[in-house]
C-alpha positions in Angstrom: -24.2 32.1 23.4 -21.5 29.9 24.5 -21.9 26.4 24.5 -22.1 25.2 28.4 -22.1 21.4 29.8 -25.0 20.2 31.8 -23.4 21.6 34.9 -23.2 25.2 33.4 -19.6 25.3 32.7 -18.5 26.6 29.6 -17.2 24.2 27.0 -14.6 26.2 24.6 -12.1 24.0 22.9 -8.6 25.2 21.8 -7.3 23.1 19.0 -3.7 23.4 18.0 -2.9 22.0 15.0 -6.4 22.6 13.9 -5.3 23.1 10.5 -3.5 20.2 9.8 -4.6 16.9 8.5 -6.0 15.4 11.6 -7.1 18.5 13.2 -9.4 19.3 10.1 -11.2 16.3 10.8 -11.8 16.8 14.7 -13.6 20.3 14.2 -17.3 18.9 13.2 -17.3 16.2 15.3 -16.3 18.8 18.2 -19.2 21.3 17.2 -21.5 18.6 16.9 -20.7 18.0 20.9 -21.6 21.5 21.7 -18.4 22.9 21.9 -17.1 26.2 20.9 -14.4 25.8 18.9 -11.0 27.7 18.5 -8.5 26.5 16.1 -5.2 27.9 15.5 -3.2 28.3 12.5 -0.2 29.3 11.4 0.4 30.7 8.2 -3.0 31.7 6.0 -6.2 31.3 8.0 -7.9 28.1 6.2 -11.3 28.3 4.6 -14.2 29.6 7.1 -15.9 26.8 8.8 -19.4 27.9 10.2 -18.8 27.9 14.1 -14.9 27.8 14.2 -12.9 30.6 15.2 -9.3 30.9 14.0 -6.4 32.1 15.7 -2.8 32.4 14.2 -0.3 31.6 16.6 3.0 30.3 15.9 3.8 28.1 19.5 7.4 27.9 18.7 8.1 31.5 19.4 8.9 32.3 23.5 5.7 33.0 25.3 3.3 32.7 22.3 1.6 29.6 24.0 0.8 31.5 27.1 -0.5 34.7 25.2 -2.6 32.3 23.2 -3.9 30.8 26.3 -4.7 34.0 27.7 -6.3 35.0 24.5 -8.7 31.9 24.2 -9.3 30.9 28.0 -10.2 27.6 26.9 -12.0 25.1 29.2 -10.8 22.4 27.0 -7.3 21.6 25.2 -6.9 19.3 22.2 -3.2 19.8 21.5 -2.3 18.2 18.0 0.1 20.9 16.6 3.8 19.4 15.9 6.5 19.0 13.3 5.3 16.1 10.7 7.4 17.0 7.6 7.7 13.6 5.5 11.0 12.1 5.6 12.4 14.7 8.1 10.0 14.4 11.0 11.3 11.3 12.7 15.1 13.1 13.2 14.2 16.7 12.9 15.4 19.1 16.0 12.3 20.8 16.1 11.0 17.9 17.9 13.2 19.5 20.8 11.3 22.6 20.2 7.9 21.1 19.9 8.2 19.5 23.5 9.3 22.9 25.2 6.3 24.5 23.3 4.0 21.9 24.2 5.0 21.8 28.0 4.7 25.7 28.1 1.2 25.2 26.6 -0.1 22.8 29.2 1.3 24.7 32.3 -0.6 27.9 31.0 -3.9 26.0 30.2 -3.9 24.6 33.9 -3.0 27.8 35.4 -5.5 29.8 33.5 -8.1 27.3 35.0 -8.2 24.8 32.0 -10.1 21.5 33.2 -9.4 18.8 30.5 -6.8 18.2 28.0 -6.0 15.8 25.4 -2.5 15.3 23.4 -1.5 13.6 20.3 1.0 11.0 20.6 2.5 8.6 18.3 3.3 4.4 17.7 6.5 5.8 17.5 6.9 5.6 21.3 6.7 1.9 21.3 9.3 -0.8 21.0 8.4 -2.1 17.5 10.3 -5.4 18.2 7.1 -6.2 19.8 5.2 -5.9 16.7 1.8 -6.0 18.4 1.3 -2.8 20.7 -0.6 -2.8 24.0 -0.7 0.2 26.5 -0.6 -1.8 29.7 2.0 -4.6 28.0 4.5 -3.5 25.5 7.4 -1.4 26.2 8.1 2.0 25.2 11.4 2.2 23.7 11.4 4.7 20.3 14.4 4.4 18.2 13.8 7.8 16.7 13.8 11.6 18.1 10.4 12.1 17.4 9.2 9.1 19.1 11.5 9.8 22.2 10.1 13.3 22.4 6.5 12.2 21.8 7.2 9.7 24.5 8.9 12.4 27.0 5.9 14.4 26.4 3.5 12.1 27.5 5.1 11.2 30.8 5.4 15.0 31.4 1.7 15.6 30.9 0.3 12.3 32.5 2.9 13.4 35.6 1.6 16.9 35.7 -1.8 15.8 35.4 -1.6 13.5 38.4 0.6 16.4 40.3 -2.2 19.3 39.8 -5.7 17.5 39.2 -6.0 18.5 35.8 -8.0 15.7 34.0 -5.8 14.8 30.9 -5.2 11.9 28.4 -2.5 11.0 25.8 -3.7 9.5 22.4 -1.1 7.3 20.5 -2.3 7.5 16.8 -0.9 4.7 14.3 -1.0 4.7 10.5 -3.3 7.2 9.3 -4.7 7.9 5.6 -7.6 10.2 4.4 -8.4 13.7 2.8 -6.1 16.5 3.3 -2.9 14.4 3.9 0.3 15.1 2.7 0.6 14.1 -0.9 4.1 12.7 -0.3 2.9 10.2 1.7 2.5 6.5 0.7 -1.5 6.6 0.0 -1.6 10.1 -1.5 1.4 9.2 -3.6 -0.2 6.3 -5.0 -3.3 7.7 -5.6 -1.9 10.5 -7.7 -0.1 8.6 -9.7 -2.6 6.7 -10.8 -5.2 9.0 -11.2 -2.8 10.7 -13.4 -1.8 7.7 -15.8 1.4 7.4 -13.9 3.5 4.5 -12.9 3.0 4.1 -8.8 6.3 2.7 -7.4 6.7 1.1 -4.1 8.5 -1.1 -2.1 7.9 -5.0 -1.5 5.0 -4.0 0.9 5.4 -6.9 3.1 5.6 -4.7 5.9 2.7 -5.2 7.9 0.9 -2.1 9.7 -2.0 -0.6 11.5 -3.6 1.7 8.7 -6.8 3.4 9.7 -8.9 6.4 7.9 -8.0 9.7 9.8 -11.6 10.6 10.4 -11.7 7.4 12.8 -8.9 8.9 14.6 -10.8 12.2 14.8 -13.9 10.8 16.2 -11.5 8.8 18.8 -9.8 12.0 19.7 -13.4 13.9 20.1 -14.5 11.2 22.1 -11.6 10.6 24.3 -11.8 14.7 24.9 -15.4 14.4 26.1 -14.8 12.0 28.3 -13.0 11.5 32.1 -10.9 8.7 30.6 -7.4 9.2 32.1 -3.9 8.1 31.0 -2.4 7.0 27.6 -4.7 5.3 24.7 -3.9 3.6 21.2 -6.2 5.1 18.6 -5.9 2.1 16.2 -8.1 -0.2 14.0 -6.4 -3.6 15.7 -6.1 -4.4 12.0 -2.9 -6.2 10.8 -2.7 -5.0 6.8 0.5 -5.7 4.7 1.5 -2.5 3.0 1.0 -4.5 -0.3 -2.7 -5.1 -0.1 -3.5 -1.5 0.6 -1.4 -0.6 -2.8 -3.3 -3.2 -4.9 -6.5 -2.1 -3.2 -5.8 1.5 -4.3 -5.0 -0.4 -8.1 -8.2 -2.0 -7.9 -10.4 1.1 -6.8 -8.9 3.5 -9.1 -8.8 0.6 -12.0 -5.4 1.2 -12.9 -3.7 -1.7 -11.3 -1.4 -2.2 -14.6 0.3 0.9 -13.2 1.4 -0.3 -9.8 5.1 -1.0 -9.3 5.6 -3.0 -6.4 9.0 -3.6 -5.5 10.4 -1.1 -7.6 11.7 0.8 -4.9 13.8 -0.6 -1.9 12.3 -1.1 1.5 13.7 1.1 4.9 17.0 -0.7 6.4 15.5 -2.4 9.3 12.1 -1.7 8.7 10.1 -3.2 11.5 8.0 -6.2 9.8 4.8 -5.5 12.2 3.4 -2.5 13.9 -0.1 -3.0 15.1 -2.2 -1.8 18.0 -4.6 -3.0 20.5 -7.7 -0.8 20.6 -9.2 -2.7 23.6 -8.5 -0.2 26.1 -10.1 2.9 24.2 -13.4 0.7 23.7 -13.3 -0.1 27.6 -12.5 3.4 28.9 -14.4 5.8 26.4 -16.4 3.8 24.2 -14.9 4.2 20.8 -13.9 1.8 17.9 -12.6 1.9 14.6 -16.1 1.8 12.3 -14.5 2.8 8.8 -13.6 -0.6 7.0 -10.2 0.0 5.0 -11.9 -0.7 1.5 -14.5 1.7 2.6 -11.9 4.6 3.4 -9.5 4.1 0.7 -12.6 3.8 -1.9 -13.3 7.5 -0.4 -10.1 8.9 -0.4 -9.6 7.8 -4.0 -12.9 10.0 -4.7 -11.2 13.0 -2.4 -8.1 13.2 -4.5 -9.7 12.6 -7.9 -12.1 15.6 -7.2 -8.8 17.4 -6.4 -7.2 16.4 -9.4 -10.1 17.3 -11.7 -10.4 20.7 -10.2 -6.6 21.5 -10.8 -7.2 20.6 -14.3 -10.4 22.8 -14.7 -8.1 25.6 -13.2 -5.2 25.5 -15.4 -7.4 24.9 -18.2 
């Protein structure tokens, strides 16, 4: 039996990028809210998850988005797929391809009778010279192709929703960490070095950022999708945390602070000193706020990576 809303309408959600870092964490919250969940994957189908149907799709292929919508016929769309290769994503030409594919997906979804959509944006859309990012006060002036592509798509999505009557929202996510993150990103790179007994190098770490556990972001995305809130929203903790503090906390949690090499690598030129999100609008409009403390989140993340390292050692023994 397909899940239905109290009014009798079918609730089938298509999650693009469902096998990715953020998408994977959205699946169980969606199932708990009674959605029929269809997730896209690209290369290979992930491990089976009860209640989730997987569909292989390369959305960058011409016409793929419309074929996917025709096949799935979703009532809801959670669009998270994008090019996010660490060290390459902010200037990669695939950002342009994803804008095109996303517009095709959005249009097909609306024309096929979809009723509610949420798409993933980024704090990279903001002018980071302001430091504190508010949806209603901070200018959007991205200085990367990634940020410009996301910002442009946000304008198109929200404008299209206004023109067609489609219910939609845009979710600007800040700095996330947690299970399934790419090992080359900050938190897992530090954790894996420490767990393997290797020196863990970082910059001076004085940059202040808004870091949040990925499950908090996933819960926010699902709450937003399952609401009637429209417009753009920050999905942020509102906590201003120096990166150095995160690195030191990881050293403490793993018991290997002796291996930390803070300041061993140079910081990026012209790196913004402060990037923090204002989460007030999300609380006001759809009742969400971050609930996972930084210490709790980092501790659980270390335990997840510890299990992965142990499993890898057993497999290679």
